[in-house]
N, C-alpha and C positions, 0 to 999 in steps of 0.2 A: 229277296236281295229286291224285289218292288219296293217294297216300304223304306226300306235306306235308302235307295234312288231318290226317292219323293222325298225324305229329307234332308239326306244332301244338297238336291235343288234351292229346297226352301229358305235354306241353311248358306247357302251362298246368293240368293238371292234378297235376304235383309240382309247380308256385306256388300252388298253392290249398291245399296240405296241408303246407306249410310256412312260410304268412303268419300271421303274427301277428296274433290277434285283440285288437284294441284293446278296453284292459280287462281283459286279460288279460294275465299275464306272459307273456311268448318266456320258448322253453326256452335259448336259448341267454346267459340273463341273468336267474338266476328270482331270485324275491324273497328277502329275508331276513329273519327276527325277530332283531333285536341285542336287545333287550332281555332273552329268555329268560337265567333264571338271575341275573338284575340284581335289585340291592333298590334303581330306582330314585326312592322320593321321595328318602331320602337320599344317593346317589349325585350324580341331575341336580337341582338347583339352585343358586341365585345369592342376595347376600347378601341379601337383603329377604322373597325368597318360597322356600315349601315346600311341595308341590301336592299334594292327599288329596282326593279326591273324598270327598259325603257319605256315601258306604259307605264308605270306608275302603281303599276300592280306591285301587292303586297306581296314581298319575300324575306324569307329568312335565313339568319347568318348563325352558320354553326360557329361557337368560339371553337373548341379543341382543332378545327382541322381551320376556318379563317375561307370557306365557301360559303357563298353565297346558294340558298334551293331553293327550290320553287316554292309557294304560298300552300299549293295543296299536298307539298316531302312527308309520306310515311302514311296519309292520311285515307280511312275510307276504303281503301280496296288494294290489295296486293299488287305490288309493280318492284319492280327489279330498280328499287330507290338508288340506290349508290351504282349503278350504271353509268359513269362518267369517265374522262377524259385521265382521270389519276386511279379509281379504282374497276377499271373495265373489266380485270379478269376476274371479277364479281357478278356480273351483268344477268348470269344466268340463276342468280338467288333472288326470290321473290318475297318479298316481308308489309308487314303493315303496323303499325301502333296498335295494342289493344288495351282494354281495360283488366287490368291481373284479378281483378273481385267477381270480373264476368268471362274467363279463361279457362278451357279444360287441355291447354295443350299449352308446352312448354314455351317456356318466356323469358324474358333479361330482361334488364334496367337497362336502360337508354341513359352512358357514361356522357353524353352530349347537352342532354332535356331531362335532367336527376328525378324530375317528376310524371317521365313518359317509359310507357313498357313496352317492347316488340316483343316482334313472335316468328317465328320463318318456318316454323310447324303449320302454325293455322294454315301457312299456304300450299301445305304439302314441300316443302322444302326440309332438308337435313338443316338442323341447327349448328351455329359458326357463333362464337366467341368472335364481340368485339376486337378483340387482341392482336387476331389476324387482321386485321388490317394496319400498316402501315404506319401510314398518318396517325391511328390512336396509338401504336406507338410512340413516335416522334413525338406528341405530345404531351404523354404522361410522363414521359427520359423528362419535358421541358420542364415539365412542374417539379419534377423532382430534382431538378438540377439547380434550379433558381436562375436561372442567367450562368453560372459561371463552365467552365469547361470539364468537362468527366475524366474522373480522375483514374489510374491504369498504374498498373505495376504489374508487372513477370518476374517467376520464381528463377530457380535454376536453372540451365541446360538439361533437354531429355532427349538426346541422340536429332533423329530427323525432324521431332514435332519439336520442339522448340530451338535452335540453334541459334548463340549470337557471333554476330560477324567475326569473324576470326582477326585475331590481332585488337580487338577495342577491350575496355575495361570499362564497365561503372553501369549505372540502369539507363541511360538514355543511348544505350549500344542500339544500332537496327537487326533485329530479333527476323533470323524463318524459320518458317517452318509450316508446318496448316494451320495452328492458333490462329498466330500472329495473323497470316493471310487470308484468312475468313474473319474475324473479328475488324482489322483495319479494312475493310473491303464493306461491313456493316456500318464503321461511320461515316466516312465513301456517300454508300448512298444514303444515307438519312442525313448527311449534312450535317454531322457532329463537333463540335472544340473538342479537342481531347488534351491531354495530359501527359505525359506520362512522372512516375515518380519511385522515387523505391522504397523499397520496403522499408519500413519504421522499425530504428535500433529496441524501441521496446517490443516489438513483437517476436524480432531477432531475439535476443534476450529471455524471452518468452519461451521459444520454440528451436532452440539451437539446432537439433539432429534435423529444420524439416522447413526449409525453406517456402515451399510448397501453405504449412500450416501457418507459416509467418503470415506468410501473404492477405490466407483465410481470414489471419486475427484482424491484422489491418482494415478491411472492408466489416471485420465486425464492432469494429471499432468507427469506421465512420474515416479514417483518414483514406480509405479508397474506394473508391465507387467500384470494381469489377477488378481481377484478377485473370488475367490469362495465360492459360495454359493447361497442362493434359495432368488433372487432378484426380488422385484415386476420391471416390464419393465415399469414405471412412465415416463412424458413427461418430465421433468426433466431431465434426468438420461440420457435417450438417445438423452436430446445433448453434455452431452459428452463420451460419449462412443458406444461401437458397444456389445449384447447382444447375446447370439448364440438361438436356437430356442428354445422354450417354454420346458420343460421337466413338469408342472403341473401347474395345473388354481385354483388361489382360488376368491374362491365366497365370494364375499362384504356382508353384512346384514347393514339391520339397526336396531337394539338395542332399542328395548325400551321398560321404567319402568310405572310400574302402583299401584295405589293407594288403600287400603282395606280402603271399609268406613265404620266407627266405626258404629252400631245399638245400641241409646240409649234401658233406661228397659225398657218402654212401646213401644219403636216398640217388644222387645221379648214377651211382655204381650200379643200381639195383634196378632201374628205374626200365634200361633195353631188352631187361629177361622179363618183366613185370609184361611185356606186349601179349609174346604166349599164353596160355596154363599149361601146369606140370605134364599131366595128360598128353595136350598137341605137346610138347616138348621132346616128350618118350614116342611118338608118334611119328615125329620128322628121324627119330635117331632112329628107329625101326629102319623105314623106309632107305635109309642110308647103307646102313645093313645089308637089308634085300639088295639091293643093285649091288653093291661090293660083291656080293658073291654069288650077284648071278652073271656079274660081268666076269670074275675070276673063272666062273666055271664055263663059260663058254669058252672065254680066249684059251683057256688051261685045255680044253678038250678039238683043239682048233689043231690039225695037221699043214692045211693048207697056209694059213695064211700065220707067219709066225708072230709072238710077242714080245716086246722088251721086259727085262728081267722084273721089271718094276709092278708092272701089270700080272705076268705070270705066278704070283703070290700072294696068297688073302691078305696079309697085313699092306701091302704096297697096295690092294686093291679096294682099301677100307679105307685108309688116308686120301686116295683120289675121288670117295666118296665124297669125306668130307671137307675135305678142301674146294670143290665144286660149290659145296652149297655155299660156302663159306665168301665163296669170290662169285659170286654169281655166274660160271659161266664152267663148263667138265675142262678141267688138270691132261685129260688123259686124253688119247687120240685111239679112237676103237678101229681091228684093221679085218676083222670079219662084219658078213652081215649083220650078224644076230646081235654081237654089242653093237653096232652101228645102232641100228631101231631101241636100243637097252636105251643108248645113250641118248638118244634121240626125245626119247620121253622123258628123261630122267628133266634135258634139260626144261621141259615146257612145268614139269613140274616143278624147279628153282624158281623159273621165273615168277609162275604164282603165285608161294610165299616167301618170296621176295617184296613184290610188289604188294601181298598180305600185310607184311611186318614194317616194310614201310609206315603203312597207310594206321597199322594199329600204334605204332610210335608214336608220329607224329599226335594222335590224336589223346594218346595219352600221355604223352607231355604236356597237351593243354590243358587238359582236364585238372589233370594234380597240380599245376599251380592255381590253386584256389586263390581268391580272394576272400574277402570275410567283412561283408559292407555291415555298416554299423544298426541300419536299421529298412525295414523292408517297406514303411509306409506310414505315415503319418498319426494315424492312430498307435502304433508301435512305439514309438517314438518319446507320446505321452504315455505312455503306461510304462516305460523303464523309466519317464521322469529324466530325462533327456539333457542338453545344455543345447539351445538353439542360435542360430545370429537371426536376426532379422531386420529389414528396413525398418524405422520406428515409428512412421506413422499408419503402420496397420498393424498395429503391433495390439491395441485397444479393440480391433474388429474383432481380430482372432482371440482376443481374451473372452470374450463376448458370444464367439462362435460356437469356442468350447471351453467347456467349464473344467478342462482337468489343464488345460493350457497356465500354467504357475508364470508370472511376470517375471519373480525374483529368480527365475531359472534362465533366461534372458536375458541376452547382450544387444541390446538397438545402435543401429549404426545411418547413418546418413544416406550410405547409397548399396548398389548391389559391388565394385568389386574389393570395398571394405567387407561387405558380409561374408564372400567371396576367400576375402584373405586372414582374415577371423578365426576358418575354418584353418585352412593352412596355419594357423598359428597357435592350434590346439587350442580357441578358446571356446570351441564350441565344437558337438557331435555330428548338426546338422543344419541347418538351413534353411530359409522361407525365403522364398527370390523369385521373382517376376520370370517368365520363360524367357522373352525376349532381350529383360536387362542381364539372365541367368548366359544367354548366348551373345550377346555382346561385349559380357564379362572374361568369358572364356578366349574368346579373342585375341583382348588388348590387352590384357592382365597377367591368365594361365603364363605365358609363352615369358614370361621376364621376371618370375617367381623363382626364388635363390632355388637349388638343383634340389635340397632336400627337403622343397616344398613338392615337388613336379611329379613325387613321389604319390601323392593321391590325386587321384584323377577322380573328375565327378561325375556323374551319372545326374538324371533326376528322377524323383518322385511318381508319387501321385501327385495331382492339382488338387490343390489342398481347398480354393475360396477362388471365387470374381469380384471385379472390383468395376466398378462403371467409369468411364470417361475415365480411363485409365491410363498408363503412361507415364507420369515423370513422378509423384512423392507427393 
């Protein structure tokens, strides 16, 4: 044990001696002074700014940010060089310029001064890409736009995520929802000049089933700079353009129809007798017979309490016992104490029997009203080669995920209501739809379908696929 403790102590001591100190450059990646011996004011400037301090000390001009920087900016030591009024949220991160050929830490090439490299890691801070700096983002946008406005377009509406102003038609209508709100807030913060445009007829003709794919194609062709909306990140679209990180996720579900079996006249006639088994019916008849005989015998032997003619004979007693069971209450008023006790017990027995009969009858009627489902899960539907209705943009993604997915047996539609209507029209046996679109369509479409189509109630099956950045198409 002592040996292990000594070894552990030596290891910890060695680590402590070699560990970098936060705020001090690592010996394995020392800071450098890239400005030494340079005429900075005449060397580093842009077309509009030449930086000199009030004391005529040499200062640097950073072209992308158009900011005047200190002469020793990023040089020789770790410091939070980006701590200024514009980027004060980065004040806690220290860095310095380093020599890539003499650095065993993570470093990044500078976009402001292409010949230089800098490192956060050598100062003991996590590396941070320059793209996180909003000043860099704006300068990169300006570089790509070349002075023209940023061109954007909207695809079709998507319930609350992307909604056109009511009563307005055309591409220039005001749009509401989380996606337009987010992007216009970014435009405002960056001070960008923008121009909304329609999706080109060329892309619409190439992608008639999806305005979302058509919009993506316009970005690919260079007709637009950005499309704003809830896009499914499909395999075909990622080959054309890049997408942002997902803002939310859609669950795709298998929608299965069922048919209600029609019950004939004789089935309805025999159902009430199927509630109890044959031996149980015989047992009930036996109890009725025993009660009838007991009442007849007790009241027949009674001298003190006279009885009427109906209960004074055995056939009449049997009739009274049967009618009491079917009506749910005794039909004969007993006169002797013994017969009253028998009748009370029989009444409780009738109550229990009728309660059990009613409950079992309701259960039997529900159980026998069977529903015949087309499929229980997605794999079963594929194995059976069933015809499917699906929203067009995700068909290729499903074909890549499931080798048995046969595009020849798939009917593609533009939106959720059309998919469900295709099922009601008998075009397909099952449908693939997002859970949200299914719920929306069930509220808006199904109540308006013809009476014949309402026979096909719909239920959600197993989840099949998830798509990122979701929602619209």
